[in-house]
N, C-alpha and C positions, 0 to 999 in steps of 0.2 A: 616232677616238681623240683624246683631249685630252692633249697631251704638253707637258712643260716640259723644256728642256735648260738645263744650268747650266755656265757657264764662269768661270774665275778673274777675267779682266780684259778689258774692252772699252774701248779708248781711241782717240782720233782719229788717232794715229800708228801704230796696229796693232802696238803693242809686244809683245803676247803672241803674235802670229804665228799659226802653223798651226792650233792647236786651235780658235780662234775661227772661222777660215775653214771648217774642217770642220763645226762646228756650224751655221753659216749655210747651207752647201751642203745639209746633211742636212735642215734645217728647210724650206728652199725646196722641196726635192723632196717632202717629206712633205705640205707645204701644197698643192702641185700635185696630189697624189694624194687630196686631200679631207680631210686631218686638220687639227686646230687645234694649232698649235705656237707656243710663246713661249719666248724665251731670257731667262733670268735671268743677271746677272753683276755683278761688281764693276766699278767704273769710276773713272777720274781723267782730267783734262785737258779735259773739256768745260765750256764756260761754261753751256750749256743742255743738259740731258740729252736725247738722242734717244729717240724712242719706237719707232723701227724702224731696222734696219740692212739695207741692200740688199733692202728689201721685207719683211723678217721682223720681226714684233713683238718688242720687247725691253723688259725692265724692269730698269733699272740702278740701282746703289746705290753711293754713295761709299765708297772704301776709305781706310784709314790704315795706316801701318806700325807694327806691334806689335813686331817684332824687327829691330833695326838690322842693316844690312849682310847681309841675308838674301835679297835678290832678291824674286821674286814669292812665295816661300814665307812671307815675313814679313808679307804684307798681310792685313788682316782687315776684315770689314764686318759689324758687329753688326746693322745694319738689314737686310741681305740675309738673314742667318740668321733673324732674327725674322719677316721676310716669308715665308720658306719654311715656318717652323713654323706660321704662321697660315693659309697658303693651299695647302699642298701637297696636301691631301686633295681639292681641287677638280680635280685632274688624275688621269688614269688611270694614268700612268706617268711616272717621273722618269728622265731620261738625264743623268748627270753626267760631264762631261769632266774627270776627276779627276787631281789631282797631290797630292803631299805638301805641302799648304798649308792655311791657316787659313780658306779660303773654300769650296772644293769638298768637302773632307773633312767639315766640320761639316754642310754641306748634305746630303751623302749619309747621314750618321748620322741627321739629322733625318727624312729620308724613311723610313728603317728604323724609327725610333722611332714615327712616325705611321702605320706599316704601309701604306705606299704602294709598289707594285712599283718596283724600282730596277734600272737597268742602268748600267754603268760603262764608260767608254772612257778609257784612260790615256795613249795617244799616246806610249808609251815613257817616260813621266815617273815611273812607279813601278817602279824597277829594284832589283835586289839592291844593298844598300849596307852597308858595315861601319861607317859613321859612327854615333857614339853617339846623336846627335839623331834620325837616321832610325830607328834601332833602337827608341828610346824611343817615338817617334810610332807606329811600326808596332805595338808591343806594346799601346799605349793605345787606338788607334783604327783605323789602316789595315787591319790584319789582320782585325778583326771586320767591317768594312765589306765587304771583298773576299769574305769567306766567306759573308756573308748576302745578297749581291747576287743578283738573278735571273740575271744574265749579265754577263760582262766581255768586251768586245770587245778583241782584240789585233791588232797589225799584222804582226809578224814572229815567227819562231821564237824569237829571243832574248827578245823581250818576253813571249811565252808562258811561257818558262822562268823569267824573273824573277818574273812574277806567281804562278807555281806555288810558287816558293821563298818569297816573301813571305807568301802565303796558306797555306803549309804543306800544299799539295796539296788543300785543301778548297775549291776554287773552280770555278765553271762558266765555262769559257772558250770563246769563239766567235771565229773569224777574221773580220775585216771590214776590207777595204781602204779607203783614202781615195779619194774620187772628185772629179771636176771637171766643172762644167757644160760643155756643148758650146759651143765658140767657133769662129769662122771663121778659116780660114787667112789669114795675112798674107804676101802675095807679096813677096819680098825686093826686087824692083825698085822698089817704092813707097817704100822707106826711103831717106832722104836720104844716109845714110852707113852704113858697117859699124861697128856698135857691139857691144861685148862687155859683158854686164850681170852684175853681182852685186847681187841684191836680197834682202837678209836683214838681220837684226840685226847690228850691228858688235860682235861679241863674239869672244873668242879661239877658241871651239870652231868658229865659222863660218869662221875663218881669212881674214879680209879682207886681212891683211898678205901672205899667200901670193898672193892674187889681184893685189894691187898690184905685188908683185915680178915676177910673170909679165908684167904689163902694161909695166913699165919695161924689161924685157929685150926684148920684142918691139918696142917703140917705138925702142929703141936700135939694133935690127937694121934699122929702116927700114920696118916694116910699116905700111900705111896703115889705121888703125882708131882708134876712140876707146874708152875704157873708163870705165864708170860704176858707182859704188856708190850704192845706194839703200837706206835703212833707218835706224832709230834707233841712236844710239850707246849701247852697253852696255860702255864702257870701252876699246874698241880704236881709236877714232877718233884719239885724241891722237898715237899713235905713227905714224900715217899722214900727218900734216899735211905734213911736209917732203918726203916722196916725191911726194905729190899736187901740192904747190906747184911742184916742180921739173919737172913734166911739161908745162908750157906749155899748159895747158888740154886736153890729151889724156886726162887722168885726172881725173874729177870725183867729188865726193861730194855728193849732192843732199839728204841728210837723209831724214827719214821721210815716208811718204805713207800715206793711209788704205788699208784693205784693198780698198775698192771701186775704187781707182785702179790696183791692181796690174796687171791685164790691159792696161789702157790704156797704162801705162808700158812694159810689155814689148813692145808693138806697135812701138815705135821701135827695137828691138834686133834683132840678127841671131843672137846666140849667148847662151845663158844658162849661167853658171858658178856652181856651189855647191861649194866645196872643203871643206865641213864634214867632221868626223870623227864617226862613229857617229850619223848622221842617220837616224832610224827610217823616215820616210815623208814627205818634205818636200812640202808643198802647193805651194810656189813652183815646184818642178820639174814637177809635174803641170800647173800653170797655164801654164808656159812651153811645154810640149809641146802643150797644147791649142790653141795658135795656130801651131804648126808651127815652134817654135824647136828646133834641136838643142841638147842639153844636155851639160855636162861635170860629172861627179860623181866621188866617190871610191868605192872598192870597199866601204867600210863603210856606204854609203848603202843603205837598205832597198830602194830602187828599182833598184839597180845591175843585178841579174839580168834584170829586165824590159827595161831599156835596152839591155843587151848582146844579148839574144835578138832584139829588134826592130830593132837597128841604129839606134836613135834618138839616139845620141850616143856619147860616149867615156867610159869608166870608167878611172880612174887610181888608182895607189897614193897614199900620203900625202906623197910627196916633192915638193919644189919643181920639180925638173926634169921630172917626169912631167906636172904640171899645165901647165907652160910649153910642153912639146912638144905637148900636146893642143890648147891654145889656138892655137898656131902652125899646127897642121894645119888646123883649121877656118877660121882667118882667111885662109890662103893657098890653100885648095882649095874654090872656090865650088861645083863640081858635087857634091862630097862633102857640103858643108854643106847644100845644097838637098835632096839625097837623104835625109840624116839628118833634116832638118826634116819632110819628108813622112812618114817612118817614125814620127817622134815624134807627129805629128798622128794617124796611124792608131792608134798605141798608146793614146793618151789616149781616143780614141773607142771603141775595141774592148774595152779591158780596164778602163778607169777611168771609165766613164760613170756618171752619177748615177742613171740609171733602174734598173739592177739593184741598186744599193745601197739605193735607196728601197724596192724590193720586198723586199729582204732584211731591212731594218729593220722593215717592216710585219709580215713573217712572224715574226720573232723576238719582237717586241712582243706579237703575238697569242698566241704559244706561252706567253710568260711570264704573260700575263693569263689564260690558260686558255680563250681563245676558239678552240676547236678548229675550228668551222665557218669562222670568219674566216680562220684560218691555212690551211685547206684551199683556200679560194677564192683567196687570194693566191698560193699555190703554183701553182694552176692558171693564173692570169694570168701568173706568171713563166715558165711553159713556153710560153705563146703569144706573149709579147712578144719 
C-alpha cells in the first residue's frame, strides 16, 4: 500500500509532542512491513527542511499564524493544503492525525473531496467542547469529516464518547493503542547518579510546577538525587526560574530536544514523572517504560490502569502531597524502583509493541480499501506472529 500520514507540526524541538512520535512509529513499522509511507506536515524552526525524520520520508511545509494567541490551532499552511490537493490521489489511503486546527482539518476535507480513503486519529484532541469557536468549527467542518471518514482510531473510552458526541453518533470508531519500538533495558548501576526526569512541554496542564515543588521538598529532606526538566517552554517556565535557581544545581531545566533524542536522554535517568491532568495516552511514558524506567503518573492518565495492573510505577491523585510521596518512595527504595522498572519494560514489550499495531493498521487499511484477500492474509499472519 502507498500511504500518507499527515500531522500538524514537525519542528526541531519536538514542540508538537506525542502525535508526531506516534506517526513516525507507525510509519516505521509499516515501512518495515513493506509499504510505502510518507509523512506530510507543517513545520517551523528548521533552517533547511529535512527530507526524513528517524528514517521516515517526510514532506514539510512552512506554517504561519493566522489566528493570534491560539496555540497550534491557529497555524496554517496554504502550501501544504495545495500539495495535498494536487497529490493526494497518488496514494491508496490518507491517515490524518487530526485536531481542531487549520492544517489537518483542511487536509482531511481535501482527501474526502478528492475521494481518497481517509482514516483519522485524534489523540484525544477532538473532545466535546462548549466553546463557541469549537462549536462553529465542528458545524462547518469537523463533524462532516468525522462522519465521512472510513475509520476513526481512538485511545480511551472518554475519547470514544467525545468523538461520538461531536460526530452525533454517525462515526466509525476503532480502538487503537499507541505503541513504542523495542528498546534495551538500561541497568541502573551504569547511571552516574539517581535522576528524576520530567520530559514534556512546560505548560500548565503538564504541571511542571508540581514536579519542581516535589523536588524542592525532597531535596530539603536530604534525599540524594537530581531533578531534570526537559522540554520547550509553553508559558510555564517563567514561574519556575526562582525555584530552580535556588536549588544549587540539583534541579535543572535543559530546554527542548528533538524527538529522536528522547530515548537517549531518558537513559540517563532512573525515574520518569509526568504529573499531567487528563493525559490521554502519553508517548513519553511508553518510551520511559520501554527502557525499564518506573513511572509516576496521575489517575487521569490513560495509561494508569495498565501501569497499576503491571506494577510498572505509581499512580497518584492530582494533589501535591501524593506526587511528593510517590517520588520519595521510588527515590528511597531501590529494590522497589528496580522491580517496577523491570515490570515497566515487560509492559512496554508485551502490551505496547509496534508489531501488533502495524498488523492492526494493515488489516484496517485493507478493510477500508475493500481488499478482502489482503485483510484475510494479514489476519492470518497476526494469528501466527
